C-alpha positions as CSV (number, residue, x, y, z in Angstrom):
1,M,18.2,25.1,-63.8
2,Q,18.1,29.3,-64.8
3,K,21.5,30.8,-63.3
4,I,20.8,33.8,-61.5
5,I,22.9,36.8,-62.3
6,V,24.6,38.0,-59.3
7,P,25.4,41.7,-58.7
8,I,29.4,42.1,-58.7
9,L,30.5,45.1,-56.4
10,T,33.8,46.9,-56.5
11,L,36.5,46.7,-53.5
12,N,38.3,50.0,-52.1
13,N,41.5,48.3,-54.1
14,G,39.7,47.8,-57.4
15,N,38.8,43.9,-57.0
16,K,35.4,42.6,-57.2
17,I,33.3,40.6,-55.2
18,P,29.7,38.8,-56.1
19,Q,27.5,40.6,-54.0
20,V,25.8,37.2,-52.6
21,G,27.6,34.5,-50.9
22,Y,27.2,30.8,-50.2
23,G,27.2,30.6,-46.0
24,T,28.8,27.1,-44.9
25,Y,28.4,27.6,-41.3
26,Q,27.7,24.0,-39.7
27,S,27.8,22.1,-42.9
28,K,30.2,19.2,-43.6
29,G,30.7,16.0,-45.7
30,N,28.1,15.3,-48.6
31,E,25.8,17.7,-47.1
32,L,28.0,20.5,-47.8
33,V,29.4,18.7,-51.1
34,D,25.8,18.8,-52.4
35,G,24.7,22.4,-51.3
36,I,27.7,23.9,-52.9
37,K,26.9,22.0,-55.9
38,Y,23.4,23.0,-56.1
39,A,24.9,26.8,-55.1
40,L,26.9,26.8,-57.7
41,Q,24.1,25.8,-60.2
42,A,21.7,28.4,-59.0
43,G,24.2,31.0,-60.0
44,Y,26.6,31.5,-56.6
45,T,30.2,32.3,-57.4
46,H,30.8,32.7,-53.8
47,I,31.5,31.0,-50.9
48,D,31.7,32.0,-47.5
49,S,34.1,29.6,-44.9
50,A,36.6,29.8,-41.8
51,S,39.0,27.9,-40.5
52,C,36.9,27.2,-37.4
53,Y,34.2,25.7,-39.3
54,R,36.8,22.9,-40.3
55,N,35.2,22.0,-43.5
56,G,37.6,23.0,-45.8
57,K,38.3,20.0,-47.1
58,D,34.5,19.7,-48.6
59,I,34.7,22.8,-50.5
60,R,35.5,22.1,-53.7
61,V,34.6,23.9,-56.8
62,P,35.2,22.7,-60.7
63,K,37.0,25.9,-61.7
64,R,38.8,27.4,-59.0
65,E,39.3,30.9,-61.1
66,D,35.5,31.5,-61.4
67,I,34.5,31.2,-57.6
68,F,35.2,33.5,-54.9
69,I,36.2,32.1,-51.7
70,T,36.9,33.3,-48.3
71,S,38.3,32.3,-45.0
72,K,38.7,33.6,-41.6
73,I,41.6,33.0,-38.5
74,A,40.0,32.1,-35.7
75,P,40.6,33.5,-32.4
76,Q,42.8,31.2,-30.9
77,E,44.9,31.4,-34.4
78,Q,45.8,34.6,-33.8
79,G,49.2,36.3,-33.7
80,Y,52.0,36.9,-36.4
81,E,53.1,33.6,-36.8
82,N,50.1,31.4,-36.0
83,T,48.3,33.6,-38.8
84,I,50.7,32.3,-41.1
85,N,50.4,28.8,-40.1
86,A,46.8,28.6,-39.9
87,C,46.6,30.4,-43.7
88,K,48.8,27.1,-44.7
89,K,46.3,25.2,-43.0
90,I,43.5,26.7,-44.8
91,L,45.2,26.6,-48.5
92,Q,46.1,22.8,-47.6
93,D,42.5,21.9,-47.0
94,L,41.0,23.9,-49.6
95,D,43.2,22.4,-51.9
96,T,44.1,25.6,-53.2
97,T,47.4,27.9,-53.9
98,Y,45.3,31.1,-52.9
99,L,42.3,32.8,-50.9
100,D,40.4,35.9,-52.6
101,L,39.3,36.9,-49.2
102,L,41.3,36.2,-45.2
103,L,39.5,37.8,-42.5
104,I,40.4,38.0,-38.8
105,H,37.2,36.6,-37.4
106,W,36.5,37.9,-34.3
107,P,38.1,41.3,-32.2
108,G,39.3,39.2,-29.4
109,S,41.7,36.6,-29.2
110,A,42.0,33.6,-27.3
111,G,43.8,33.6,-23.7
112,N,42.9,36.9,-23.4
113,K,39.6,38.6,-21.5
114,P,37.3,40.7,-23.6
115,N,38.4,44.0,-21.3
116,S,42.0,43.3,-22.0
117,P,44.3,46.0,-23.9
118,E,46.2,42.8,-25.0
119,N,43.5,42.1,-27.9
120,A,44.2,45.1,-29.6
121,T,48.0,44.2,-29.4
122,V,47.6,40.8,-30.7
123,R,45.2,42.2,-33.2
124,L,47.8,44.1,-35.1
125,Q,50.0,41.6,-35.2
126,T,47.2,39.1,-37.0
127,Y,46.5,41.9,-39.4
128,K,50.4,42.5,-40.3
129,A,50.5,38.8,-40.9
130,L,47.2,39.2,-43.3
131,E,49.1,42.3,-44.9
132,Q,52.3,39.7,-45.4
133,L,50.6,37.0,-47.2
134,F,48.3,39.5,-49.2
135,Q,52.2,40.9,-50.5
136,E,53.2,37.2,-51.2
137,G,50.2,36.7,-53.5
138,K,48.7,34.2,-51.3
139,I,45.9,36.4,-50.7
140,K,43.9,38.8,-53.2
141,N,42.3,41.0,-50.5
142,I,42.2,41.1,-46.4
143,G,39.6,42.4,-43.9
144,V,38.1,41.6,-40.5
145,S,34.7,40.4,-39.5
146,N,32.8,41.5,-36.2
147,F,34.5,44.8,-36.0
148,L,33.0,47.6,-34.6
149,K,34.0,51.1,-35.0
150,H,36.1,51.3,-32.6
151,H,38.1,48.3,-33.5
152,L,38.3,49.7,-37.0
153,E,39.6,52.9,-35.8
154,H,42.3,51.5,-33.6
155,L,43.4,49.2,-37.0
156,L,43.2,52.2,-39.5
157,Q,45.8,53.8,-37.2
158,H,48.5,51.0,-37.8
159,C,47.8,49.5,-40.8
160,K,49.5,50.0,-44.4
161,I,46.6,48.0,-46.2
162,K,43.4,49.4,-45.7
163,P,40.8,46.1,-45.0
164,V,38.1,45.6,-47.9
165,I,35.7,44.2,-46.0
166,N,33.9,44.3,-42.8
167,Q,31.5,40.7,-42.2
168,I,29.4,41.4,-39.4
169,E,26.1,40.2,-38.0
170,V,23.4,42.4,-40.3
171,H,19.5,41.9,-40.2
172,P,16.5,44.2,-40.0
173,L,16.7,43.7,-36.3
174,C,20.4,43.9,-36.4
175,W,22.8,46.5,-37.8
176,D,25.1,48.4,-36.1
177,Q,24.6,51.8,-37.7
178,A,27.6,53.6,-36.6
179,T,30.1,50.9,-37.5
180,V,27.8,50.7,-40.8
181,Q,28.3,54.6,-41.5
182,F,32.1,54.5,-40.4
183,C,32.8,51.8,-43.0
184,Q,30.7,53.4,-45.7
185,Q,32.9,56.6,-45.2
186,Q,36.3,54.5,-45.5
187,G,35.4,52.8,-48.5
188,I,34.9,49.2,-46.5
189,L,32.3,47.1,-47.7
190,I,30.1,45.6,-45.3
191,E,29.1,41.4,-45.3
192,A,25.8,40.5,-43.8
193,Y,26.2,36.9,-42.0
194,S,22.8,35.8,-40.6
195,P,21.0,38.3,-42.8
196,I,18.1,36.5,-42.1
197,A,18.9,36.0,-38.3
198,R,19.1,32.2,-38.5
199,N,15.4,32.0,-39.0
200,D,14.9,33.6,-35.7
201,P,11.2,33.9,-34.9
202,K,11.2,37.7,-34.0
203,L,12.2,38.5,-37.7
204,I,10.2,35.5,-39.6
205,Q,7.2,36.3,-37.5
206,N,7.6,40.1,-37.1
207,Q,4.6,41.8,-38.5
208,K,5.8,44.6,-40.5
209,M,7.7,42.2,-42.4
210,I,5.1,39.7,-43.0
211,E,3.2,42.8,-44.0
212,L,5.8,43.5,-46.8
213,S,5.9,39.6,-47.8
214,K,2.7,39.8,-48.9
215,K,3.0,43.2,-50.6
216,Y,5.9,42.2,-52.5
217,N,5.1,38.5,-52.9
218,K,8.1,37.2,-51.3
219,T,9.2,35.5,-48.3
220,V,10.4,37.3,-45.6
221,A,13.6,36.0,-45.7
222,Q,14.0,37.0,-49.6
223,V,12.5,40.6,-48.1
224,S,15.0,41.0,-45.7
225,L,18.1,39.8,-47.7
226,R,16.6,42.4,-50.9
227,W,16.7,45.0,-48.0
228,A,20.6,44.4,-47.3
229,V,21.3,44.2,-50.9
230,Q,19.5,47.6,-51.7
231,K,21.8,49.0,-48.7
232,G,24.4,48.2,-50.7
233,F,25.9,45.2,-48.5
234,I,26.9,41.8,-49.6
235,I,25.0,39.0,-48.2
236,L,25.8,35.5,-46.9
237,P,22.5,33.5,-46.8
238,K,23.3,29.7,-45.4
239,S,20.9,26.7,-46.3
240,K,21.4,23.2,-46.8
241,T,18.0,22.7,-48.8
242,P,17.8,23.4,-52.5
243,K,14.8,25.2,-52.4
244,Y,16.2,27.8,-50.4
245,I,19.5,28.3,-51.8
246,K,17.8,29.1,-54.8
247,E,14.9,31.2,-52.8
248,N,18.0,33.2,-51.1
249,I,19.0,34.1,-54.7
250,E,15.8,35.3,-56.2
251,I,15.9,38.4,-54.9
252,F,16.7,40.8,-57.9
253,D,13.3,40.6,-59.5
254,F,11.8,43.0,-57.1
255,Q,12.5,46.4,-55.6
256,I,11.8,47.9,-52.1
257,S,10.4,51.2,-52.0
258,Q,12.2,54.1,-50.1
259,D,9.5,54.3,-47.5
260,D,9.0,50.6,-47.0
261,M,13.2,50.0,-47.0
262,N,12.8,53.2,-44.2
263,A,10.3,51.2,-42.1
264,I,12.9,48.1,-42.2
265,D,15.3,50.2,-41.0
266,N,13.3,51.2,-37.9
267,L,13.1,48.0,-37.3
268,N,16.7,47.6,-35.7
269,Q,16.7,46.6,-32.0
270,N,20.3,45.4,-31.7
271,Y,19.1,42.0,-31.6
272,H,22.4,39.6,-32.0
273,T,21.3,35.6,-32.9
274,C,25.2,35.1,-33.1
275,W,28.5,36.9,-31.2
276,D,27.8,40.6,-29.6
277,P,31.4,42.0,-30.6
278,S,30.6,45.0,-28.2
279,T,32.2,42.4,-25.4
280,V,35.4,43.2,-27.0
281,I,36.3,46.8,-25.3
282,Y,39.7,47.6,-26.4
C-alpha cells in the first residue's frame, strides 16, 4: 500500500502535529489493534485517544517517536491531584513515558451541574496540573476539548501556558464560528472530532454535499474532510473498516473551490451528533 503524505501543522509553541489523526472512540481489543496497524500502513502518524475510551492498553505503535499520541482528562478526573494521577495511569496504559498532547476533555467537571460556577474553578485546577506535567516533560503539548469562546476567555485570563489545541465537534452542519474565530485569533488550532458527523444521514444525504461529491468525484465524507482541512483544521476521522480508513486520508489530491467552500460553510446549523458544550454556562 502506498502511504499518503499528511501535511504537518505548527502549533503556537513551535511544535508540530500531523493534520490527520486516527480516532479511536468506541474501539477496543483486536479491532483497535488491527485498525491502528492498517492506519499506520495508510500514512496516519497521529492517534487520538482519551482515558474514558478505556482502550489505552490496546494502543501500541512500532516506533513511539514517530507517532503523535493524544489523550484526554475525563470530567471525573478533573482537579489538580486527580489530573496528575489520571495522567500517570494514561502513561501506564499506553506503555509510554510521555504524551504528545493532553487535553481537558470537557469544560464541566463530574459532580457539578452545568450551571455551577464551580466548573470554572475545577477547570483551572485541572489546567494547572497540565502545566505542571508539561514542565516535567511528561506532556509535550497541552490543550482543551469542547471549550467554547467564553470557556477559553476565562482560561486565558489565568493560565501561564496557552493551550495549543481546542478539539471540538466540527463538520459542515456544525462549526461554532465564534469559537473558531477566537481560536484563530489566539493561535489555537482547531481539531475537528466527528468530522463526518458520525455518518449521520443529515450530512451524508444532504443534497448539496451529494452534488459536490459528484462534482469532485469523491465521497461525501471525503468532501467534508477536505473542507475541514482547507479551513486549516486538524481532522480526526474514525473507522474500523480498512476501506474507509484509507479513503479518509485520500483527500489531498483535490481542491474545493472557494465558491464551494462558501456553500459548505452555509450548511452550518449547529447540529451536534455528540455533546453540546453550550450547556456548561460557566
